[in-house]
C-alpha positions in Angstrom: -13.3 -6.2 31.4 -10.6 -4.3 29.5 -7.9 -2.8 31.7 -6.9 0.9 31.4 -3.8 1.6 29.3 -0.8 2.4 31.3 1.0 5.6 30.5 4.6 4.3 29.9 5.9 7.8 29.0 5.1 11.4 29.9 2.5 13.2 27.8 5.1 15.2 26.0 6.5 12.0 24.4 5.0 10.9 21.1 5.2 7.7 19.3 5.6 7.6 15.5 4.9 4.8 13.0 5.3 4.6 9.3 4.4 2.1 6.5 4.8 2.1 2.8 2.4 2.1 -0.1 1.9 -1.2 -1.9 0.5 -2.5 -5.2 -1.3 -5.8 -4.8 -2.3 -8.6 -7.2 0.3 -7.9 -9.9 -2.1 -9.1 -12.5 -2.0 -12.9 -12.2 -1.2 -13.2 -8.5 -4.7 -12.2 -7.3 -4.8 -11.9 -3.5 -1.3 -13.6 -3.4 1.4 -11.0 -3.9 2.1 -7.3 -3.5 5.0 -4.9 -4.0 5.9 -2.1 -1.5 6.4 1.3 -3.1 8.4 4.4 -2.1 5.4 6.4 -0.9 4.9 6.4 2.9 2.3 7.2 5.5 3.7 8.5 8.8 1.6 8.8 11.9 2.4 10.4 15.3 0.3 9.8 18.4 0.2 10.8 22.0 -2.1 9.7 24.8 -4.4 12.4 26.1 -6.2 12.6 29.5 -9.5 13.5 27.9 -11.5 10.7 26.2 -11.8 10.7 22.4 -9.4 10.9 19.4 -8.3 14.1 17.8 -7.1 13.4 14.3 -5.3 15.8 11.9 -4.4 14.9 8.4 -2.0 16.2 5.8 -1.7 14.7 2.4 -3.6 13.9 -0.8 -7.3 13.3 -1.1 -8.2 14.8 2.3 -11.9 14.6 1.4 -11.6 10.8 1.4 -10.0 10.5 4.8 -12.3 10.8 7.9 -10.9 12.6 11.0 -13.1 10.8 13.6 -13.0 7.4 15.1 -13.8 5.8 11.8 -10.3 6.7 10.6 -8.3 3.6 9.9 -5.4 4.7 12.1 -7.8 5.0 15.1 -9.4 1.7 14.2 -6.0 0.1 14.2 -5.1 1.5 17.6 -8.4 0.3 19.0 -8.0 -3.1 17.3 -4.6 -3.7 18.9 -5.9 -2.6 22.3 -8.9 -5.0 22.1 -6.6 -7.9 21.0 -4.6 -7.4 24.2 -7.8 -6.9 26.4 -6.7 -3.3 27.1 -8.3 0.1 26.5 -7.1 3.4 25.1 -9.6 6.1 25.9 -8.2 8.9 23.7 -5.2 10.2 21.8 -4.0 13.0 19.6 -3.1 11.7 16.1 -1.2 13.5 13.4 -1.2 11.8 9.9 1.3 12.8 7.2 0.6 10.8 4.1 2.2 10.6 0.6 -0.1 7.8 -0.7 -3.0 8.6 -3.0 -6.2 7.4 -1.3 -8.8 5.1 -2.9 -6.9 4.1 -6.1 -5.4 0.8 -5.2 -2.0 1.9 -3.8 -2.4 0.4 -0.4 -3.3 3.5 1.6 -5.7 1.5 3.8 -3.2 -1.2 4.7 -0.6 1.5 5.5 -3.0 3.3 7.8 -4.2 0.2 9.5 -0.6 -1.0 10.2 0.4 2.4 11.5 -2.6 2.3 13.8 -1.7 -1.2 15.1 1.9 -0.2 15.7 0.8 3.0 17.5 -1.6 1.0 19.6 1.3 -1.3 20.7 3.6 1.7 21.5 0.9 3.6 23.4 0.2 0.6 25.5 3.9 -0.1 26.1 3.6 -3.5 24.4 6.4 -4.8 22.2 5.1 -5.0 18.7 5.4 -8.5 17.2 5.7 -8.1 13.4 3.8 -11.4 12.7 0.9 -10.3 15.0 0.7 -6.9 13.4 0.5 -8.6 10.0 -2.1 -11.1 11.1 -4.3 -8.4 12.6 -3.9 -6.2 9.5 -4.7 -9.0 7.1 -7.9 -9.8 9.1 -9.0 -6.1 8.8 -8.1 -6.0 5.1 -9.7 -9.3 4.3 -6.6 -10.5 2.4 -2.9 -10.7 3.3 -1.1 -9.2 0.2 -1.0 -5.5 0.8 -0.5 -6.0 4.5 2.4 -8.3 4.0 4.2 -5.9 1.6 3.6 -3.0 3.9 4.9 -4.8 7.0 7.9 -6.4 5.4 8.8 -4.1 2.4 9.9 -5.4 -1.0 8.0 -8.0 -3.1 6.0 -10.4 -0.9 4.1 -13.5 -1.8 1.6 -14.4 1.0 -1.0 -16.8 2.1 -3.4 -16.7 5.0 -4.1 -19.7 7.3 -7.9 -19.2 7.6 -8.1 -21.5 10.7 -5.6 -19.5 12.8 -5.4 -16.1 11.0 -1.6 -16.7 10.7 0.0 -15.2 7.5 2.7 -17.2 5.7 4.9 -15.0 3.5 8.1 -15.0 1.5 10.0 -11.8 0.5 12.4 -10.8 -2.2 13.4 -7.7 -4.2 13.0 -6.9 -7.8 16.3 -6.3 -9.7 17.3 -2.7 -9.7 17.1 -2.3 -13.4 13.3 -2.7 -13.3 11.6 0.6 -13.0 8.0 1.4 -12.0 5.3 3.8 -13.2 1.9 4.3 -11.5 -0.8 5.8 -13.7 -3.4 7.3 -11.4 -6.7 8.5 -12.9 -8.7 11.1 -10.9 -11.6 8.6 -10.3 -11.3 6.6 -7.0 -12.4 2.9 -6.8 -14.2 1.3 -3.9 -12.5 -2.0 -3.0 -15.9 -3.2 -1.7 -17.8 -2.5 -5.0 -14.8 -3.7 -7.0 -15.0 -7.0 -5.1 -18.7 -7.2 -5.7 -18.1 -7.1 -9.5 -16.2 -10.4 -9.4 -17.9 -13.7 -10.3 -18.6 -16.3 -7.6 -17.1 -19.1 -9.6 -14.3 -19.5 -12.2 -13.6 -22.0 -14.9 -10.7 -24.5 -14.5 -9.1 -23.0 -17.6 -9.1 -19.5 -16.0 -7.7 -20.7 -12.7 -4.9 -22.7 -14.4 -4.1 -19.7 -16.6 -3.4 -17.6 -13.5 -1.7 -20.3 -11.6 0.8 -20.8 -14.4 1.7 -17.1 -14.6 1.7 -16.5 -10.9 4.1 -19.5 -10.3 6.4 -18.4 -13.1 6.4 -14.8 -12.0 7.3 -15.8 -8.4 10.0 -18.1 -9.7 11.6 -15.4 -11.9 11.5 -12.8 -9.1 13.0 -15.1 -6.5 15.7 -16.1 -9.0 16.7 -12.5 -9.4 15.8 -12.5 -13.1 15.0 -9.2 -14.8 13.5 -11.0 -17.7 9.9 -10.1 -17.3 7.3 -10.5 -20.1 3.9 -8.8 -20.5 2.3 -12.3 -20.7 3.2 -12.9 -17.1 0.8 -10.2 -16.0 -2.2 -11.2 -18.0 -5.0 -12.1 -15.7 -8.4 -13.8 -16.1 -9.7 -13.7 -12.5 -10.2 -10.0 -11.6 -9.0 -7.5 -14.2 -11.5 -8.3 -16.9 -14.3 -7.6 -14.5 -12.8 -4.4 -13.0 -11.2 -2.6 -16.1 -14.6 -1.6 -17.7 -15.5 0.5 -14.6 -12.8 3.1 -15.3 -13.0 4.9 -18.7 -9.7 4.7 -20.5 -8.4 1.6 -18.7 -9.2 -0.9 -21.4 -7.4 1.3 -24.0 -4.5 1.8 -21.6 -4.0 -2.0 -21.4 -3.7 -2.1 -25.2 -0.6 0.0 -25.1 2.5 -1.7 -26.5 6.2 -0.6 -26.2 9.4 -2.6 -26.3 10.4 -1.3 -22.9 7.0 -2.0 -21.3 7.7 -5.3 -19.5 4.4 -5.7 -17.8 1.1 -3.8 -16.9 -1.5 -4.5 -14.3 -4.1 -3.0 -12.2 -2.7 -1.8 -8.9 -4.9 -3.6 -6.3 -8.5 -3.2 -7.4 -7.7 0.0 -9.3 -8.2 2.6 -10.5 -4.4 3.1 -10.6 -2.3 1.0 -13.0 1.2 -0.2 -12.3 3.7 -0.6 -15.2 7.1 -2.4 -15.0 9.4 -0.7 -17.4 13.0 -0.1 -18.6 14.2 2.9 -20.6 12.3 6.2 -21.0 9.7 6.6 -18.2 8.4 9.8 -19.7 7.7 8.3 -23.1 5.9 5.2 -21.7 4.0 7.4 -19.2 2.6 9.6 -22.0 1.4 6.5 -23.9 -0.3 5.0 -20.9 -1.9 8.4 -19.8 -3.2 9.2 -23.3 -6.4 7.1 -23.3 -7.6 8.7 -20.0 -6.7 12.2 -21.2 -8.7 11.6 -24.4 -11.7 11.0 -22.3 -11.3 14.2 -20.2 -9.9 12.4 -17.2 -6.1 13.1 -17.4 -4.2 11.0 -14.8 -1.0 11.9 -13.1 1.9 9.5 -13.6 4.4 8.7 -10.8 7.9 7.3 -11.4 8.3 5.0 -8.4 10.7 2.5 -7.0 10.2 -0.6 -4.9 10.5 0.1 -1.2 12.7 -2.3 0.8 11.9 -0.7 4.1 8.7 -2.1 5.7 6.6 -0.7 8.6 8.6 0.9 11.4 8.0 2.5 14.8 10.0 4.8 17.1 9.4 6.8 20.3 10.6 10.4 20.3 9.7 13.8 21.4 7.5 15.4 18.8 9.8 18.3 18.0 12.9 16.1 17.9 11.1 13.7 15.6 10.1 16.5 13.2 13.7 17.9 13.2 15.2 14.4 12.6 12.9 13.8 9.7 13.7 17.1 8.2 17.5 16.5 8.5 17.1 13.0 7.0 15.2 14.4 4.1 17.7 17.2 3.4 20.6 14.7 3.7 19.0 12.3 1.3 18.6 14.9 -1.4 17.7 13.3 -4.7 19.4 10.0 -4.0 17.2 8.5 -1.3 14.9 5.6 -2.5 12.3 6.9 0.0 12.1 10.5 -1.3 8.8 11.7 -2.7 8.6 10.2 -6.2 8.9 12.2 -9.4 5.6 13.2 -10.9 5.8 12.9 -14.7 4.0 15.6 -16.6 2.5 14.1 -19.6 1.7 16.0 -22.8 -1.4 14.1 -23.6 
């Protein structure tokens, strides 16, 4: 029988957790790798005496985010409590989100991880990073987004199916590599996107991806900035997902000497570009095929995020003030500031 959660702090004390966006698969590394991005979801929570969860949400795509117990943050809280044979009857939850929802930028992994971390803090249990990752990967069904969101940076990961343990290795991209996310207005369901994949693959297709994923990992861990578009060419998932979004196929035909690589972000519909040089020029080229079909995307100039998931305990007012001071002090130089949105002429 689950035991009641102990209130380890007065009701006026809130806990706060945050986790970054992430882009998984990176073309060839299907279900193997993900890159954390400098968009974050921050969640505050406080236990309440009354049963039930009261959820408020601030951020993009509010129509895609439920504010009841089906919310992924709430589900993460309850999942952590169940894993420790405890019970949380109710809490007030405030979500502040920068991550576009339902387009392959890891919003679900970030929400789940924030919920797991909040569950630990609300129960007064010290959060073990590997346990959080294992629980999140189980919920997500694959370890890549969860590993990047927990650890930050570029993470290659594998799940031990017999134990649920996640093995991972982390590195950082060289600073000279820049990132663009091209985000069409149409969301993509991960479930339906998975259903579009074949049940079996040819040996040639599997070897094609293994060659590129191995070389991509070797280059990244060596610190090399010498990326090539060929490294991101995939035969396992992108050919089956690209046709579902008008304009994606033509977007993948774009060529530019400073476009180092292009891939679906997760299962889409967003696309992630690895670039050098003019972000605006390349962004316009990548956005044009969508705009020509009446579905103009927005383009974000992003950076990799080295900071993974975090938790802290603070009074709600002090926490808001601290975040505001940190944001003001960072100005335009912080890698965690809200990314620049590129306005494309297309």
